[in-house]
N, CA, C and O atoms as a printed pandas DataFrame, in Angstrom:
     atom_number atom_name residue_name chain_id  residue_number  x_coord  y_coord  z_coord
0              1         N          MET        A               1    9.092    9.953  -19.227
1              2        CA          MET        A               1    7.684   10.000  -18.891
2              3         C          MET        A               1    7.102    8.584  -18.753
3              4         O          MET        A               1    6.280    8.331  -17.872
4              5         N          ARG        A               2    7.531    7.672  -19.621
5              6        CA          ARG        A               2    7.030    6.305  -19.584
6              7         C          ARG        A               2    7.335    5.655  -18.236
7              8         O          ARG        A               2    6.466    5.019  -17.640
8              9         N          LYS        A               3    8.562    5.813  -17.758
9             10        CA          LYS        A               3    8.952    5.218  -16.470
10            11         C          LYS        A               3    8.161    5.835  -15.320
11            12         O          LYS        A               3    7.790    5.138  -14.375
12            13         N          THR        A               4    7.903    7.127  -15.398
13            14        CA          THR        A               4    7.115    7.804  -14.361
14            15         C          THR        A               4    5.697    7.256  -14.333
15            16         O          THR        A               4    5.141    7.020  -13.260
16            17         N          LEU        A               5    5.114    7.055  -15.498
17            18        CA          LEU        A               5    3.752    6.509  -15.569
18            19         C          LEU        A               5    3.713    5.065  -15.073
19            20         O          LEU        A               5    2.763    4.671  -14.396
20            21         N          ILE        A               6    4.721    4.285  -15.397
21            22        CA          ILE        A               6    4.785    2.911  -14.896
22            23         C          ILE        A               6    4.865    2.920  -13.373
23            24         O          ILE        A               6    4.190    2.130  -12.712
24            25         N          LEU        A               7    5.679    3.800  -12.817
25            26        CA          LEU        A               7    5.779    3.922  -11.363
26            27         C          LEU        A               7    4.439    4.347  -10.760
27            28         O          LEU        A               7    3.990    3.763   -9.774
28            29         N          LEU        A               8    3.803    5.357  -11.346
29            30        CA          LEU        A               8    2.515    5.839  -10.846
30            31         C          LEU        A               8    1.471    4.735  -10.819
31            32         O          LEU        A               8    0.834    4.516   -9.789
32            33         N          PHE        A               9    1.286    4.037  -11.931
33            34        CA          PHE        A               9    0.254    3.005  -11.995
34            35         C          PHE        A               9    0.622    1.769  -11.181
35            36         O          PHE        A               9   -0.263    1.049  -10.718
36            37         N          SER        A              10    1.901    1.517  -11.004
37            38        CA          SER        A              10    2.323    0.424  -10.112
38            39         C          SER        A              10    1.968    0.758   -8.666
39            40         O          SER        A              10    1.478   -0.100   -7.932
40            41         N          LEU        A              11    2.212    1.997   -8.256
41            42        CA          LEU        A              11    1.870    2.422   -6.892
42            43         C          LEU        A              11    0.360    2.403   -6.657
43            44         O          LEU        A              11   -0.103    1.991   -5.593
44            45         N          ILE        A              12   -0.401    2.848   -7.648
45            46        CA          ILE        A              12   -1.863    2.799   -7.533
46            47         C          ILE        A              12   -2.322    1.352   -7.392
47            48         O          ILE        A              12   -3.148    1.043   -6.533
48            49         N          LEU        A              13   -1.793    0.471   -8.223
49            50        CA          LEU        A              13   -2.164   -0.941   -8.170
50            51         C          LEU        A              13   -1.832   -1.545   -6.807
51            52         O          LEU        A              13   -2.680   -2.191   -6.189
52            53         N          LEU        A              14   -0.614   -1.339   -6.343
53            54        CA          LEU        A              14   -0.211   -1.894   -5.053
54            55         C          LEU        A              14   -1.021   -1.295   -3.904
55            56         O          LEU        A              14   -1.420   -2.007   -2.983
56            57         N          GLY        A              15   -1.260    0.002   -3.962
57            58        CA          GLY        A              15   -2.060    0.655   -2.927
58            59         C          GLY        A              15   -3.480    0.129   -2.884
59            60         O          GLY        A              15   -4.013   -0.128   -1.805
60            61         N          MET        A              16   -4.096   -0.034   -4.034
61            62        CA          MET        A              16   -5.474   -0.538   -4.076
62            63         C          MET        A              16   -5.551   -1.992   -3.625
63            64         O          MET        A              16   -6.497   -2.376   -2.937
64            65         N          ILE        A              17   -4.567   -2.801   -4.002
65            66        CA          ILE        A              17   -4.551   -4.195   -3.545
66            67         C          ILE        A              17   -4.396   -4.238   -2.033
67            68         O          ILE        A              17   -5.064   -5.029   -1.367
68            69         N          ALA        A              18   -3.520   -3.397   -1.481
69            70        CA          ALA        A              18   -3.309   -3.369   -0.028
70            71         C          ALA        A              18   -4.570   -2.930    0.710
71            72         O          ALA        A              18   -4.976   -3.573    1.678
72            73         N          VAL        A              19   -5.180   -1.857    0.268
73            74        CA          VAL        A              19   -6.390   -1.352    0.935
74            75         C          VAL        A              19   -7.548   -2.342    0.803
75            76         O          VAL        A              19   -8.279   -2.577    1.764
76            77         N          THR        A              20   -7.710   -2.911   -0.369
77            78        CA          THR        A              20   -8.791   -3.868   -0.594
78            79         C          THR        A              20   -8.581   -5.134    0.238
79            80         O          THR        A              20   -9.530   -5.660    0.819
80            81         N          THR        A              21   -7.356   -5.617    0.295
81            82        CA          THR        A              21   -7.055   -6.805    1.102
82            83         C          THR        A              21   -7.322   -6.537    2.573
83            84         O          THR        A              21   -7.921   -7.364    3.261
84            85         N          ARG        A              22   -6.879   -5.381    3.058
85            86        CA          ARG        A              22   -7.096   -5.013    4.468
86            87         C          ARG        A              22   -8.593   -4.909    4.767
87            88         O          ARG        A              22   -9.048   -5.406    5.798
88            89         N          ALA        A              23   -9.348   -4.286    3.902
89            90        CA          ALA        A              23  -10.799   -4.159    4.095
90            91         C          ALA        A              23  -11.463   -5.537    4.110
91            92         O          ALA        A              23  -12.326   -5.811    4.944
92            93         N          PHE        A              24  -11.055   -6.393    3.185
93            94        CA          PHE        A              24  -11.625   -7.740    3.104
94            95         C          PHE        A              24  -11.335   -8.535    4.377
95            96         O          PHE        A              24  -12.172   -9.314    4.834
96            97         N          MET        A              25  -10.139   -8.333    4.948
97            98        CA          MET        A              25   -9.768   -9.058    6.165
98            99         C          MET        A              25  -10.550   -8.552    7.385
99           100         O          MET        A              25  -10.738   -9.296    8.348
100          101         N          GLN        A              26  -10.998   -7.312    7.350
101          102        CA          GLN        A              26  -11.732   -6.737    8.469
102          103         C          GLN        A              26  -13.194   -7.180    8.491
103          104         O          GLN        A              26  -13.730   -7.517    9.546
104          105         N          GLU        A              27  -13.836   -7.176    7.319
105          106        CA          GLU        A              27  -15.233   -7.602    7.229
106          107         C          GLU        A              27  -15.572   -7.909    5.777
107          108         O          GLU        A              27  -14.918   -7.428    4.852
108          109         N          GLY        A              28  -16.597   -8.713    5.604
109          110        CA          GLY        A              28  -17.033   -9.077    4.257
110          111         C          GLY        A              28  -17.584   -7.869    3.524
111          112         O          GLY        A              28  -18.004   -6.888    4.137
112          113         N          ILE        A              29  -17.576   -7.955    2.214
113          114        CA          ILE        A              29  -18.005   -6.833    1.387
114          115         C          ILE        A              29  -19.481   -6.483    1.595
115          116         O          ILE        A              29  -19.874   -5.333    1.397
116          117         N          PHE        A              30  -20.290   -7.447    1.985
117          118        CA          PHE        A              30  -21.717   -7.200    2.189
118          119         C          PHE        A              30  -22.089   -7.107    3.670
119          120         O          PHE        A              30  -23.269   -7.164    4.014
120          121         N          ALA        A              31  -21.096   -6.965    4.545
121          122        CA          ALA        A              31  -21.345   -6.960    5.988
122          123         C          ALA        A              31  -22.252   -5.814    6.425
123          124         O          ALA        A              31  -23.022   -5.971    7.372
124          125         N          GLN        A              32  -22.178   -4.688    5.768
125          126        CA          GLN        A              32  -22.992   -3.536    6.155
126          127         C          GLN        A              32  -24.415   -3.617    5.622
127          128         O          GLN        A              32  -25.271   -2.816    5.999
128          129         N          GLY        A              33  -24.666   -4.581    4.750
129          130        CA          GLY        A              33  -26.017   -4.731    4.204
130          131         C          GLY        A              33  -26.463   -3.458    3.517
131          132         O          GLY        A              33  -25.712   -2.882    2.730
132          133         N          GLY        A              34  -27.670   -3.015    3.804
133          134        CA          GLY        A              34  -28.213   -1.800    3.201
134          135         C          GLY        A              34  -27.981   -0.556    4.037
135          136         O          GLY        A              34  -28.584    0.482    3.766
136          137         N          LYS        A              35  -27.125   -0.630    5.047
137          138        CA          LYS        A              35  -26.909    0.503    5.956
138          139         C          LYS        A              35  -26.229    1.696    5.284
139          140         O          LYS        A              35  -26.455    2.840    5.678
140          141         N          LEU        A              36  -25.412    1.440    4.289
141          142        CA          LEU        A              36  -24.680    2.525    3.656
142          143         C          LEU        A              36  -25.505    3.282    2.625
143          144         O          LEU        A              36  -25.307    4.483    2.441
144          145         N          TRP        A              37  -26.424    2.602    1.950
145          146        CA          TRP        A              37  -27.147    3.213    0.846
146          147         C          TRP        A              37  -27.912    4.481    1.240
147          148         O          TRP        A              37  -27.929    5.419    0.443
148          149         N          PRO        A              38  -28.533    4.571    2.395
149          150        CA          PRO        A              38  -29.246    5.807    2.753
150          151         C          PRO        A              38  -28.325    7.022    2.940
151          152         O          PRO        A              38  -28.809    8.154    2.942
152          153         N          MET        A              39  -27.035    6.818    3.093
153          154        CA          MET        A              39  -26.112    7.936    3.308
154          155         C          MET        A              39  -25.760    8.569    1.959
155          156         O          MET        A              39  -25.241    7.895    1.069
156          157         N          TRP        A              40  -26.041    9.853    1.813
157          158        CA          TRP        A              40  -25.838   10.535    0.542
158          159         C          TRP        A              40  -24.374   10.634    0.144
159          160         O          TRP        A              40  -24.066   10.636   -1.048
160          161         N          TRP        A              41  -23.467   10.715    1.102
161          162        CA          TRP        A              41  -22.056   10.748    0.744
162          163         C          TRP        A              41  -21.605    9.409    0.179
163          164         O          TRP        A              41  -20.724    9.366   -0.679
164          165         N          PHE        A              42  -22.191    8.326    0.645
165          166        CA          PHE        A              42  -21.887    7.015    0.068
166          167         C          PHE        A              42  -22.353    6.976   -1.384
167          168         O          PHE        A              42  -21.621    6.521   -2.262
168          169         N          ARG        A              43  -23.558    7.448   -1.631
169          170        CA          ARG        A              43  -24.093    7.473   -2.999
170          171         C          ARG        A              43  -23.251    8.357   -3.907
171          172         O          ARG        A              43  -22.958    7.985   -5.043
172          173         N          ALA        A              44  -22.859    9.538   -3.405
173          174        CA          ALA        A              44  -22.055   10.463   -4.211
174          175         C          ALA        A              44  -20.688    9.861   -4.527
175          176         O          ALA        A              44  -20.197    9.992   -5.649
176          177         N          THR        A              45  -20.075    9.207   -3.551
177          178        CA          THR        A              45  -18.767    8.585   -3.756
178          179         C          THR        A              45  -18.863    7.438   -4.756
179          180         O          THR        A              45  -18.004    7.289   -5.624
180          181         N          LEU        A              46  -19.905    6.636   -4.628
181          182        CA          LEU        A              46  -20.112    5.517   -5.551
182          183         C          LEU        A              46  -20.357    6.021   -6.975
183          184         O          LEU        A              46  -19.795    5.492   -7.934
184          185         N          ALA        A              47  -21.201    7.048   -7.103
185          186        CA          ALA        A              47  -21.471    7.622   -8.427
186          187         C          ALA        A              47  -20.192    8.209   -9.025
187          188         O          ALA        A              47  -19.915    8.014  -10.208
188          189         N          ASP        A              48  -19.421    8.920   -8.220
189          190        CA          ASP        A              48  -18.174    9.517   -8.681
190          191         C          ASP        A              48  -17.209    8.436   -9.181
191          192         O          ASP        A              48  -16.584    8.583  -10.231
192          193         N          ALA        A              49  -17.102    7.362   -8.421
193          194        CA          ALA        A              49  -16.211    6.269   -8.820
194          195         C          ALA        A              49  -16.649    5.665  -10.151
195          196         O          ALA        A              49  -15.831    5.497  -11.055
196          197         N          TYR        A              50  -17.928    5.341  -10.275
197          198        CA          TYR        A              50  -18.376    4.687  -11.510
198          199         C          TYR        A              50  -18.388    5.625  -12.707
199          200         O          TYR        A              50  -18.140    5.179  -13.827
200          201         N          PHE        A              51  -18.668    6.904  -12.511
201          202        CA          PHE        A              51  -18.544    7.839  -13.631
202          203         C          PHE        A              51  -17.094    7.910  -14.090
203          204         O          PHE        A              51  -16.827    8.006  -15.288
204          205         N          GLY        A              52  -16.161    7.865  -13.153
205          206        CA          GLY        A              52  -14.742    7.821  -13.510
206          207         C          GLY        A              52  -14.382    6.544  -14.247
207          208         O          GLY        A              52  -13.621    6.572  -15.214
208          209         N          PHE        A              53  -14.928    5.423  -13.791
209          210        CA          PHE        A              53  -14.674    4.139  -14.464
210          211         C          PHE        A              53  -15.177    4.186  -15.903
211          212         O          PHE        A              53  -14.484    3.745  -16.819
212          213         N          PHE        A              54  -16.385    4.720  -16.103
213          214        CA          PHE        A              54  -16.960    4.764  -17.455
214          215         C          PHE        A              54  -16.229    5.767  -18.347
215          216         O          PHE        A              54  -16.128    5.566  -19.557
216          217         N          THR        A              55  -15.722    6.844  -17.749
217          218        CA          THR        A              55  -14.916    7.795  -18.518
218          219         C          THR        A              55  -13.642    7.117  -19.008
219          220         O          THR        A              55  -13.286    7.239  -20.181
220          221         N          PHE        A              56  -12.959    6.409  -18.124
221          222        CA          PHE        A              56  -11.757    5.676  -18.505
222          223         C          PHE        A              56  -12.111    4.593  -19.524
223          224         O          PHE        A              56  -11.367    4.375  -20.480
224          225         N          TYR        A              57  -13.243    3.914  -19.325
225          226        CA          TYR        A              57  -13.635    2.848  -20.241
226          227         C          TYR        A              57  -13.879    3.384  -21.658
227          228         O          TYR        A              57  -13.626    2.671  -22.630
228          229         N          ALA        A              58  -14.363    4.619  -21.793
229          230        CA          ALA        A              58  -14.560    5.192  -23.131
230          231         C          ALA        A              58  -13.239    5.206  -23.890
231          232         O          ALA        A              58  -13.205    4.963  -25.096
232          233         N          TRP        A              59  -12.156    5.490  -23.180
233          234        CA          TRP        A              59  -10.834    5.474  -23.796
234          235         C          TRP        A              59  -10.396    4.039  -24.107
235          236         O          TRP        A              59   -9.816    3.780  -25.161
236          237         N          VAL        A              60  -10.675    3.113  -23.192
237          238        CA          VAL        A              60  -10.355    1.695  -23.418
238          239         C          VAL        A              60  -11.098    1.192  -24.652
239          240         O          VAL        A              60  -10.522    0.493  -25.485
240          241         N          TYR        A              61  -12.365    1.544  -24.768
241          242        CA          TYR        A              61  -13.171    1.146  -25.929
242          243         C          TYR        A              61  -12.515    1.638  -27.218
243          244         O          TYR        A              61  -12.450    0.906  -28.206
244          245         N          TYR        A              62  -12.037    2.862  -27.204
245          246        CA          TYR        A              62  -11.351    3.449  -28.360
246          247         C          TYR        A              62  -10.057    2.704  -28.668
247          248         O          TYR        A              62   -9.739    2.475  -29.835
248          249         N          LYS        A              63   -9.314    2.328  -27.642
249          250        CA          LYS        A              63   -8.019    1.694  -27.834
250          251         C          LYS        A              63   -8.118    0.228  -28.244
251          252         O          LYS        A              63   -7.309   -0.243  -29.045
252          253         N          GLU        A              64   -9.087   -0.494  -27.712
253          254        CA          GLU        A              64   -9.197   -1.928  -27.995
254          255         C          GLU        A              64   -9.794   -2.146  -29.375
255          256         O          GLU        A              64  -10.648   -1.379  -29.820
256          257         N          SER        A              65   -9.345   -3.190  -30.043
257          258        CA          SER        A              65   -9.766   -3.401  -31.429
258          259         C          SER        A              65  -10.785   -4.514  -31.621
259          260         O          SER        A              65  -11.318   -4.667  -32.720
260          261         N          THR        A              66  -11.075   -5.303  -30.577
261          262        CA          THR        A              66  -12.062   -6.377  -30.736
262          263         C          THR        A              66  -13.200   -6.226  -29.731
263          264         O          THR        A              66  -13.019   -5.679  -28.644
264          265         N          SER        A              67  -14.356   -6.713  -30.109
265          266        CA          SER        A              67  -15.528   -6.646  -29.224
266          267         C          SER        A              67  -15.298   -7.440  -27.942
267          268         O          SER        A              67  -15.696   -7.009  -26.860
268          269         N          LEU        A              68  -14.660   -8.594  -28.065
269          270        CA          LEU        A              68  -14.410   -9.429  -26.886
270          271         C          LEU        A              68  -13.541   -8.699  -25.868
271          272         O          LEU        A              68  -13.860   -8.682  -24.679
272          273         N          SER        A              69  -12.447   -8.098  -26.325
273          274        CA          SER        A              69  -11.570   -7.389  -25.382
274          275         C          SER        A              69  -12.280   -6.182  -24.780
275          276         O          SER        A              69  -12.058   -5.861  -23.613
276          277         N          ARG        A              70  -13.119   -5.514  -25.544
277          278        CA          ARG        A              70  -13.886   -4.384  -25.007
278          279         C          ARG        A              70  -14.839   -4.841  -23.900
279          280         O          ARG        A              70  -14.961   -4.180  -22.868
280          281         N          ILE        A              71  -15.505   -5.959  -24.116
281          282        CA          ILE        A              71  -16.437   -6.483  -23.112
282          283         C          ILE        A              71  -15.688   -6.942  -21.863
283          284         O          ILE        A              71  -16.106   -6.654  -20.742
284          285         N          VAL        A              72  -14.587   -7.652  -22.061
285          286        CA          VAL        A              72  -13.798   -8.134  -20.920
286          287         C          VAL        A              72  -13.308   -6.968  -20.081
287          288         O          VAL        A              72  -13.410   -7.005  -18.855
288          289         N          TRP        A              73  -12.774   -5.924  -20.725
289          290        CA          TRP        A              73  -12.272   -4.777  -19.964
290          291         C          TRP        A              73  -13.399   -4.018  -19.277
291          292         O          TRP        A              73  -13.198   -3.486  -18.185
292          293         N          LEU        A              74  -14.577   -3.953  -19.888
293          294        CA          LEU        A              74  -15.722   -3.306  -19.217
294          295         C          LEU        A              74  -16.061   -4.042  -17.929
295          296         O          LEU        A              74  -16.266   -3.419  -16.888
296          297         N          ILE        A              75  -16.120   -5.362  -17.999
297          298        CA          ILE        A              75  -16.428   -6.166  -16.811
298          299         C          ILE        A              75  -15.342   -5.994  -15.753
299          300         O          ILE        A              75  -15.647   -5.801  -14.576
300          301         N          LEU        A              76  -14.087   -6.062  -16.163
301          302        CA          LEU        A              76  -12.986   -5.919  -15.207
302          303         C          LEU        A              76  -12.984   -4.541  -14.540
303          304         O          LEU        A              76  -12.790   -4.438  -13.329
304          305         N          ILE        A              77  -13.198   -3.495  -15.318
305          306        CA          ILE        A              77  -13.199   -2.144  -14.753
306          307         C          ILE        A              77  -14.375   -1.953  -13.804
307          308         O          ILE        A              77  -14.216   -1.359  -12.737
308          309         N          CYS        A              78  -15.552   -2.447  -14.174
309          310        CA          CYS        A              78  -16.716   -2.313  -13.289
310          311         C          CYS        A              78  -16.557   -3.138  -12.015
311          312         O          CYS        A              78  -17.028   -2.729  -10.953
312          313         N          ALA        A              79  -15.911   -4.277  -12.104
313          314        CA          ALA        A              79  -15.756   -5.155  -10.939
314          315         C          ALA        A              79  -14.560   -4.781  -10.063
315          316         O          ALA        A              79  -14.638   -4.875   -8.839
316          317         N          LEU        A              80  -13.464   -4.360  -10.678
317          318        CA          LEU        A              80  -12.227   -4.132   -9.933
318          319         C          LEU        A              80  -11.788   -2.671   -9.874
319          320         O          LEU        A              80  -10.845   -2.336   -9.157
320          321         N          GLY        A              81  -12.463   -1.804  -10.621
321          322        CA          GLY        A              81  -12.170   -0.378  -10.577
322          323         C          GLY        A              81  -10.735   -0.031  -10.895
323          324         O          GLY        A              81  -10.206   -0.414  -11.938
324          325         N          ASN        A              82  -10.102    0.704   -9.979
325          326        CA          ASN        A              82   -8.742    1.193  -10.204
326          327         C          ASN        A              82   -7.700    0.089  -10.284
327          328         O          ASN        A              82   -6.626    0.303  -10.845
328          329         N          ILE        A              83   -7.984   -1.060   -9.748
329          330        CA          ILE        A              83   -7.060   -2.196   -9.904
330          331         C          ILE        A              83   -6.982   -2.574  -11.385
331          332         O          ILE        A              83   -5.891   -2.711  -11.938
332          333         N          ALA        A              84   -8.137   -2.739  -12.020
333          334        CA          ALA        A              84   -8.162   -3.085  -13.448
334          335         C          ALA        A              84   -7.615   -1.949  -14.303
335          336         O          ALA        A              84   -6.918   -2.192  -15.288
336          337         N          MET        A              85   -7.925   -0.722  -13.935
337          338        CA          MET        A              85   -7.444    0.420  -14.708
338          339         C          MET        A              85   -5.919    0.517  -14.654
339          340         O          MET        A              85   -5.281    0.825  -15.661
340          341         N          SER        A              86   -5.344    0.260  -13.506
341          342        CA          SER        A              86   -3.884    0.277  -13.380
342          343         C          SER        A              86   -3.246   -0.847  -14.182
343          344         O          SER        A              86   -2.224   -0.650  -14.839
344          345         N          ILE        A              87   -3.854   -2.025  -14.123
345          346        CA          ILE        A              87   -3.345   -3.152  -14.908
346          347         C          ILE        A              87   -3.400   -2.829  -16.400
347          348         O          ILE        A              87   -2.463   -3.131  -17.138
348          349         N          TYR        A              88   -4.491   -2.219  -16.839
349          350        CA          TYR        A              88   -4.626   -1.857  -18.244
350          351         C          TYR        A              88   -3.507   -0.897  -18.671
351          352         O          TYR        A              88   -2.869   -1.089  -19.705
352          353         N          MET        A              89   -3.285    0.134  -17.858
353          354        CA          MET        A              89   -2.248    1.107  -18.191
354          355         C          MET        A              89   -0.860    0.478  -18.170
355          356         O          MET        A              89   -0.045    0.750  -19.052
356          357         N          LEU        A              90   -0.584   -0.353  -17.181
357          358        CA          LEU        A              90    0.718   -1.019  -17.122
358          359         C          LEU        A              90    0.906   -1.930  -18.334
359          360         O          LEU        A              90    2.008   -2.040  -18.873
360          361         N          ARG        A              91   -0.159   -2.570  -18.750
361          362        CA          ARG        A              91   -0.108   -3.430  -19.939
362          363         C          ARG        A              91    0.286   -2.613  -21.167
363          364         O          ARG        A              91    1.153   -3.028  -21.936
364          365         N          LEU        A              92   -0.341   -1.464  -21.351
365          366        CA          LEU        A              92   -0.004   -0.624  -22.501
366          367         C          LEU        A              92    1.416   -0.073  -22.406
367          368         O          LEU        A              92    2.169   -0.099  -23.379
368          369         N          LEU        A              93    1.767    0.421  -21.233
369          370        CA          LEU        A              93    3.079    1.041  -21.054
370          371         C          LEU        A              93    4.230    0.052  -21.217
371          372         O          LEU        A              93    5.270    0.396  -21.779
372          373         N          THR        A              94    4.048   -1.169  -20.731
373          374        CA          THR        A              94    5.132   -2.142  -20.852
374          375         C          THR        A              94    5.251   -2.708  -22.263
375          376         O          THR        A              94    6.284   -3.280  -22.611
376          377         N          ARG        A              95    4.219   -2.559  -23.071
377          378        CA          ARG        A              95    4.292   -2.998  -24.468
378          379         C          ARG        A              95    4.922   -1.951  -25.371
379          380         O          ARG        A              95    5.296   -2.253  -26.504
380          381         N          MET        A              96    5.042   -0.729  -24.883
381          382        CA          MET        A              96    5.646    0.340  -25.679
382          383         C          MET        A              96    7.155    0.152  -25.756
383          384         O          MET        A              96    7.776   -0.360  -24.825
384          385         N          GLN        A              97    7.725    0.564  -26.854
385          386        CA          GLN        A              97    9.180    0.587  -26.948
386          387         C          GLN        A              97    9.692    1.678  -26.015
387          388         O          GLN        A              97    9.067    2.730  -25.878
388          389         N          THR        A              98   10.818    1.428  -25.380
389          390        CA          THR        A              98   11.319    2.347  -24.362
390          391         C          THR        A              98   11.650    3.740  -24.907
391          392         O          THR        A              98   11.621    4.715  -24.157
392          393         N          ASP        A              99   11.962    3.843  -26.187
393          394        CA          ASP        A              99   12.312    5.146  -26.746
394          395         C          ASP        A              99   11.098    5.918  -27.265
395          396         O          ASP        A              99   11.241    7.066  -27.685
396          397         N          ASN        A             100    9.915    5.318  -27.246
397          398        CA          ASN        A             100    8.707    6.006  -27.691
398          399         C          ASN        A             100    8.180    6.934  -26.599
399          400         O          ASN        A             100    8.204    6.582  -25.420
400          401         N          PRO        A             101    7.704    8.120  -26.987
401          402        CA          PRO        A             101    7.113    9.013  -25.987
402          403         C          PRO        A             101    5.746    8.485  -25.538
403          404         O          PRO        A             101    5.045    7.823  -26.304
404          405         N          ALA        A             102    5.382    8.784  -24.299
405          406        CA          ALA        A             102    4.107    8.313  -23.741
406          407         C          ALA        A             102    2.907    8.856  -24.511
407          408         O          ALA        A             102    1.827    8.268  -24.464
408          409         N          GLU        A             103    3.083    9.966  -25.215
409          410        CA          GLU        A             103    1.986   10.560  -25.977
410          411         C          GLU        A             103    1.436    9.608  -27.043
411          412         O          GLU        A             103    0.300    9.761  -27.493
412          413         N          LEU        A             104    2.246    8.631  -27.441
413          414        CA          LEU        A             104    1.788    7.666  -28.452
414          415         C          LEU        A             104    0.588    6.863  -27.965
415          416         O          LEU        A             104   -0.170    6.328  -28.775
416          417         N          LEU        A             105    0.408    6.773  -26.649
417          418        CA          LEU        A             105   -0.747    6.054  -26.113
418          419         C          LEU        A             105   -2.063    6.655  -26.585
419          420         O          LEU        A             105   -3.078    5.962  -26.645
420          421         N          LEU        A             106   -2.049    7.935  -26.917
421          422        CA          LEU        A             106   -3.278    8.634  -27.288
422          423         C          LEU        A             106   -3.598    8.560  -28.773
423          424         O          LEU        A             106   -4.718    8.874  -29.175
424          425         N          ARG        A             107   -2.666    8.162  -29.570
425          426        CA          ARG        A             107   -2.866    8.168  -31.018
426          427         C          ARG        A             107   -3.667    6.948  -31.478
427          428         O          ARG        A             107   -3.489    5.843  -30.964
428          429         N          PRO        A             108   -4.557    7.168  -32.460
429          430        CA          PRO        A             108   -5.393    6.049  -32.927
430          431         C          PRO        A             108   -4.609    4.929  -33.584
431          432         O          PRO        A             108   -5.022    3.771  -33.514
432          433         N          GLU        A             109   -3.499    5.241  -34.214
433          434        CA          GLU        A             109   -2.724    4.182  -34.879
434          435         C          GLU        A             109   -2.002    3.285  -33.889
435          436         O          GLU        A             109   -1.397    2.290  -34.288
436          437         N          HIS        A             110   -2.054    3.616  -32.612
437          438        CA          HIS        A             110   -1.421    2.782  -31.584
438          439         C          HIS        A             110   -2.468    2.092  -30.723
439          440         O          HIS        A             110   -2.349    2.028  -29.499
440          441         N          ARG        A             111   -3.490    1.579  -31.388
441          442        CA          ARG        A             111   -4.491    0.787  -30.678
442          443         C          ARG        A             111   -3.865   -0.531  -30.268
443          444         O          ARG        A             111   -2.892   -0.988  -30.869
444          445         N          VAL        A             112   -4.429   -1.129  -29.246
445          446        CA          VAL        A             112   -3.959   -2.444  -28.809
446          447         C          VAL        A             112   -4.197   -3.411  -29.957
447          448         O          VAL        A             112   -5.274   -3.420  -30.553
448          449         N          GLY        A             113   -3.225   -4.201  -30.259
449          450        CA          GLY        A             113   -3.362   -5.175  -31.343
450          451         C          GLY        A             113   -2.694   -4.716  -32.626
451          452         O          GLY        A             113   -2.279   -5.546  -33.436
452          453         N          ASN        A             114   -2.582   -3.404  -32.828
453          454        CA          ASN        A             114   -1.897   -2.889  -34.010
454          455         C          ASN        A             114   -0.396   -2.849  -33.729
455          456         O          ASN        A             114    0.030   -2.466  -32.640
456          457         N          ARG        A             115    0.382   -3.241  -34.700
457          458        CA          ARG        A             115    1.833   -3.274  -34.544
458          459         C          ARG        A             115    2.504   -2.240  -35.433
459          460         O          ARG        A             115    3.601   -2.485  -35.934
460          461         N          ARG        A             116    1.872   -1.093  -35.642
461          462        CA          ARG        A             116    2.465   -0.054  -36.497
462          463         C          ARG        A             116    3.463    0.762  -35.750
463          464         O          ARG        A             116    4.058    1.679  -36.316
């Protein structure tokens, strides 16, 4: 399961970097100005993305043990979205011992920084 999750989050990371790079090469991030905001599907998509980011961040907050790391990850997730989320997951997964089940990621005693 650990290897499958590493593959999944690696593909998400690479896919998001590719799409973001391609979009950046086509036009600047602010090129559309305020043209998108009046479109309700744009608003719904943006809200959906950020609600997902904050849902994931609630778990990051639980896992991280220091205020500084919690703040840094909040900023990274809000700024980079799924890129930061994939990096976070890959960071946790690669720190796990290979014989540990992926379910250990959910346990409180396996917070980042704890070596139990």
